[in-house]
N, C-alpha and C positions, 0 to 999 in steps of 0.2 A: 522725651529723652533730653536731659539738661545739655546745654551747648558745651559745657566743659567736658562732659563725657564724650561728646563728638570729637572735640579737639584732642582729648587724651587718646581716643581710639585711633584717630588719624596719625598721631605721632608714633603709636606702636605698630602701625600698619606694616612697615618694612621689616621690623624686627620679628614679626610673627607670621610672615607669609607662609612658611612651611606648615606651621600649626593651623593656619586658616584653611589651607587647602585640605587638610585632614578633616577639620571640623565641618567645612561646607559640603563635603562629599559631592563633588560636581557630577560624578557618574550617577550617584543615587538621586540627585536632584532631577536629572534628566529622566531617570527611571521612574521617579515619582510622578512626574508629569505624564509619562507614558502610560502608567497604570491607571491614571485617572481618566484617560481618554477611552472610556469603555463603551460609549454609545455613539453610533453614527448620527451626527446632528447636522442641521442646516441653520443658516443665519437669517434673521431679520431683525432690524433694529427698531421695532415699534416703540413709540413713546408709551411709558407705563405710569408715570408719576400721577397723572390725572385720575387714573383708575384705582391706584393704590390708596390714595388719600394723603393727608398731611404728614402722618408719621412715616410713610414710606415703608412700613413693616408688614410683611405678609408671612404667615406661617403655613407651610405646605405639608406639614406632617411632623413626625418625630421619630427618632431612633433611640431606643433604650431610654425613653423618657425625655430625651433632649430635643428641643424643637429644631426643625429644619427651617431656618428663617431667611427670608430675603430682606435686606435693607440696603440702601445705596452705599456702595463702597465695601460691603462685607465680602466674605469668601464666595458666597452664592453669586453676588453681583459681578465679581471679578471673573468667575467662570463663565457667566453668560456673555461677557464682553470678549473673553478669550476665544470661546467657541465660535461666536459670531465672526470674529476676525479671521479665524482659520477657514471657515466655510466661505466667507466673502472672497478670500483669495483663491479658493478652489473653484468657486462658481457652482451654482445649483439651479435646477430648472423646476423644482417643486413650487407649488402655489405658495403665496405669502402666508396663508393660514397654516399650511403644513410646516413651512420653515420656522414660523414662530413657535409652534408647538415643540418641534424637535430641539431648538436651541435652548428653550427653557427646561425641557425635560432632561437634556444633557447636563445642564448646570445643576439641576436637582440631584441627579444620580451621582455626580461628582461630589456634591456636598454631603450626601448620605455616607459615602465611603470616607470622606474626610472626617466627618463627625465620628464614625465608628473607630477610626484610627486614634483620634484624640481621646476618646473614652478609654481605649486600651492603654494609651500612654499614661493616663491618670491612674489607672489601676496598677500599672507597673512601676509608678513612681519616677518615670523618666522626666527630666527637666533640662532646660538650656539656660545658660548664664546670660546676664544682661549684656556683658561684653560681646558675646557671640551674636546676640540680636543686633547690637550696635554695628558690628562689622558687616552683617548681612544687609542692613539698611543702607550703610555707606556704599556698599558695592553695587547694589541693584535696586535700591529704593526709589521713591518718586522725587527725591531731592537732588537729582543729578542734572548737570548741564554739560552737554558735550562729553559725557562719560565721566565727569568729575563731580564729586559731592559739593553742593553749594550750601554753605552755612546760611547765607542770606535767604535762599529759597526755603530752607528749613525753618528759619525764624518767622517767615511770612506765612507759614502754614498754620491754620487754626488748630488749637489743641485737640479738638474732637477728631480731626483728620489724623493728627499724629498718633493719637491713641489707637485708632482703627488700624493704621499702618503697622504700628508696633505689634498689635495683637495678631495681625495677619502673618507677619514674618515669624513671630514666635511659634505660632501654630504650624507654619510650614517647616520650620526647623525641627519641631517635635516629630512631625510626620517623617521627615528625612531620617531622623535618628531611629525611629521605630522600624523603618524599612531596613536600616543597617543591622539593627539587632536581630530582626526576624529572618532576614535573608542572607546576611553577610557571611554566614558560616555554613551555608548549604553547598555541598560539593557532590559531584558525581564521580564515580570511579572509572578507570580505564575500560573494564569489561562492559559497563553500560554504554560507553561511547562506541566501542567496537560493535556491540549489538545494534545500536542505533544506525551506524553506518551500513551495516549489513542489510538493513531494511530497504536501503536505497538501490539495491541490486537484485535482479537485473532490471534494466529499463526496456520497455517495449514500445513499439509503434504499430499502428493498426490502419488498415483501410476500413472505411465505414460508409454506410449510407444512413440517411436520417429521414424519418417520416414525421415532419413537424405538425403539431395540432392546428397551426394557423392555416394549414391547407385543407382543413375539413371542408368538403364540398358544399356549395350553396344548395344543391338539390337535396342533400341529407338534412340540412338545416330546415329547408322549406317543408320537407316531408314530416319532420318532427313537429313543426309548428301546426301543420294541418291536423295531425293526429291529436294535438293538445290545444286546440283552438281556444278554449275558454280561458286558458292561462294568460293569453296575450291580448284579450280585449282590454280597453282602458277607458277611464272616466275622469273627468276634471271635477275635483271636489274640494270642499273645505271641511275642517273637523274641529270639534271641541272635545278634548279628553279630560275627564274628571277622575282623579284617583282616590278621592276621599270616601264618598259614599253615594249610593244611588239617589238618595233624596236630594243631594246637591245638584246632580245632573238633571233630575226632574224639575227642579226649581228653575234651572237655566232654560230648559225646554219651554216652560210656562212663560218666561220672559220673552222668548222668541215668538211664541204664539200670540202674546199680547202686545208685541212690538214695543216692549219697554226699552230695549236697546238693540242695536244692530248685531248681527252675527259676528262681525269683525271686532266690535268693542268687547263683547262677551268672551271671545276667544283670547284676546289680549289680556283680559283681566283674570280669567279663571282656568284657561286650558293649561295643561301640564305636559306639553311636548315641544319639540323644536319648531313647530309651525305657529306657535302662539304669537310670536312677535310679528308674524305676517297676517295676523287676523284669522289664523286657522287655514290659510290657503295652502293646499298640498300640491297644487298644479295637477298635471296629468299623472294618474297612477294606474299601473297595470294590475290585473287581477292577482297575479302571483306575488306582487309586492305587498298587497294588502291582506291576503288570506290568512296569514299567520297572526294577525291582530284580532281575529275573531274566534269565538268558541265553536262555531258551527258554520256549515255551508249556508244555512238559512240566513244568517246575519249578513254575510257579504253579498249574497244574491239580492237581498233587500236593497242594499246600497246600489248595486249595479243596475237595478230596475227603476231607479229614481228618474224623474223628469227634471228638466232644467228649472232651477229655482226652488225645487221641492226640498223640504227639511225633514229628516228622518225622525222617528221616535228615538228614545234612549235605547241604545243597544249595549248589552253587556259584552265586553271583550276581555282579552287575556291581561290587559294592563289597566283596566278601569272601565268606566262607562263613557260611551261615545255618542255624540250627536253630529250628523253629517248634513251638509248642504250640497246639492248637485249644482255645479256651475256650468257644466256642459254634459249632456247624456252620454252613456257608454257607446263606443263604436267598436265594431268588429275588426279584427286585424286583416290587413292586406299583405300577404306573404310575398307578393311581387314587389312590394315597396322596400327599398334598400334599408331604410331606418328600422323598419319592422324586422327585417331579416337579421340585422345587426343585434337587435334586442334579443331575438330568439337564440342567436349564436352565443351571446354572453350568458344567457340563462343556461344553455347546455353546458358550457364550459364550467359554470359554477355548481350546478345541481345535478347534471347528468354526464359528468366527465367520463364515467365508465364506458358510455357508448362510444365516445371518441377514442378511448384507449383500445377498445375492442376492434373498432374500424381499422385503425392503423396497425394493430398487431396482426390482423388478418392479411393486410398488404405486406407486412414484413415477413410473415410465414410464407407467402407466395414467393417473395424474393429468395428466401433461403432454399426453398425447394427447387427453384429455377437454377440457382447458383450451384447446388449440389449435383445437378445433372450436367453442368458445363463448368463454369468458373465464376468467380465473383465479378470480374469485369465484364464477362459475357452477359451475366444477368443484368448488369447496369444498362447495357445496350439494348437488350431484349425488352426490358420493362421501362426504358427511358427514365432511369433514375441516376442522379448525379453522384459520382463517387468522390469521397474526400479522404484525407489522410491526417492522422494525428502526429504531433511532435512526439519524441521519445519521452516517457515518463515512468517513474517507479510505481510500485504498489503503494499508492499515495492516498489511502482511505482517510477521510476526514481532513485531507489537505495538510497532512503533517509536514511534508516538504513543500512549503508554500511557494518556493522559488521554482518548482517543477510541477506545476498543475497540469491536469489533463486539458489539452487544448488542441484545436485543429490547426493545421498549417495555415498561416494567414489570419488566424483568429476567428474565422467564420466557417461553419455555424458554431454558435456558442455551445461549449460542453461543460460549463461551470458546475452544473448540478451533479455531473458525473463524479466530481471529487468527493461527494458525500454519499454515494450510492454503493452499498455493500454488494448488491446484485451486479452492478457494473464491473467492479474489480474482481469479484469471484469468477464471473464469466470471462473477462478479458485475460486474466492470468491463469486460466485453466486451458486456454486454447493452445493447440499445437500449430506449428508452421503451416500456413496455407489453410488451416481449418476455419470454417465459417460458423459463427455463433448462432444461437437461438436469438429471437428478438429480445432486446433489453429495453425495458420501460424506464425512461427518465421522467422528469417533472412534466415537460411539455412536448415530448417527442419520443419516438421509438427508434432504436438503433439496431443495426446489424453490423457485426465486426468481423474482420479477417486479420489474423496476425500476419504482419508484413515484415517485422524485424525485431531482434533482441540483441542487447549489448550490455557490457559491463561499463561502469563509470571509469573514466580515465583519471590520470593523476591530478589534472587541474580541477576536476569535479570533486575529487577526494579532498583537496585543499579547501574547497568551498564548503564541503560537508563538515570539516573540522570547525570552521568558523560558525556555520549554521547551527551546529549542535549546541554551542554555548548560548546562542540566541534562543534556541528552542527551549533549553532548560530554564533560562531566565524567564521566558514568557509563561512557561508551564507553572513555575513557582509563583509568578504574579497572579495567574488565574486562581491557583489554590489559595493564595492569600486573600484575594477578593472574596472568594466563596466563604472562607473562614470568618472574615470580618463582617460581611453584610448578611446577617441572619434575618431572613424574611419574617420570622416570628417576632423580632424586636422592632420591626418597621411598621409605623402607622403612616400610610400613604394617602394623603388628601390632595395629591398634585392635580389631578384632573378637575376636581371640584373647585379648587382655588384658581386654577388657570382659567377655566371657562367663566368664572364669576368676575375676576378682576383684570386679567390680562387680555383675553380675547373672547369676550362673551359670544356665545353661539347666536347666529342669526336665524 
């Protein structure tokens, strides 16, 4: 941007303030930022330059033939920094690996949407003037000092950076303009608003008891483990996985037999799994963790019968040909051991969740029968179950009224999943005063409800609804626009492949 253009633009600044406000669309700028925050992400500022290489250019995929590229200072890079700063301020407890993945994935997803919008603007012939770009840079570009544009700072900036900055602001303005054109004339009528507000009435409150899955008894876990003993024996092993052809695996087996190379060296060179960098070391593995890698019980039983130091023959598996070495022979589970019991519990929760659901549904049925013979509160006393009460909430399926979610008084126990349960709302809003529900299964608990109260929204809540309706319509339109723009058929997504190769290689 020539310096005389900057001076000319500054001179015109006061004369065109009204026009500038119109051009910049401050509301839509905020809206644009809002719509791009589509993925919950966390931050980690890992150095990446050394892994990317001299050019600093990484291609993570493409949208409608246009590359989704990361280069220092481009849109992708800026989103990575912005997301990281947002999450840094919020604080996260995820591991550094998870945080790294999420912040890069979030920047990728934003860039995909940004690219889709720019493609649409090109098709539509939308453009922005150079003066408008000048004004945007002067107002909020990287050349300000204490909130004022610094021509000296601008002159000291390398031309390559000026070019990238200008490109960034031009694209952002194009995006703003597209949002204006696409959404600026969408309006809803009074009947729609009236209907929407009617959905918020009546509000109900409930007494309830919960049977959380975390209280699944140890004796039930132990009983399951004893009946399925073989699943929980474990062995310490190393593995080489070959995906090319059987003859390659046989050649590696021969090298092991002839002691040409160590198991670790061959695993690091030839194995095609996540354990290769560890020399094939898989550590302790439970039977249930390994069984799905094999084509038959015979193969996995062969491995679990190995002696310490023994190397298996080549075994055909579901993902290739495998050679194992036993580092410590298999041991049988001890279900009196807490760690073993925890392992069985995790297995049940993942693979046999229906057993847990049936167990607590039976307890909930018993509660309902007891309450029907006396009362809800009497049943709590008889069966030693803690009663809770919800706040008032409307028929809020899919959490449409996000300011009035289903929640317990005091916030505990959590009822978050109830907001998305059709069964919960159907049951809750079919009850009559004092009526006790059948058991309601949520994600990780079973509830029994009793209607305790019902009310209409008051004037102050109706005023909130008026404001919330506009917010809801705007967000619905944003979601529709996102769906329209980001067609999965047009997206080639190589994010994971690129991320794990260059940014955070898997160990």
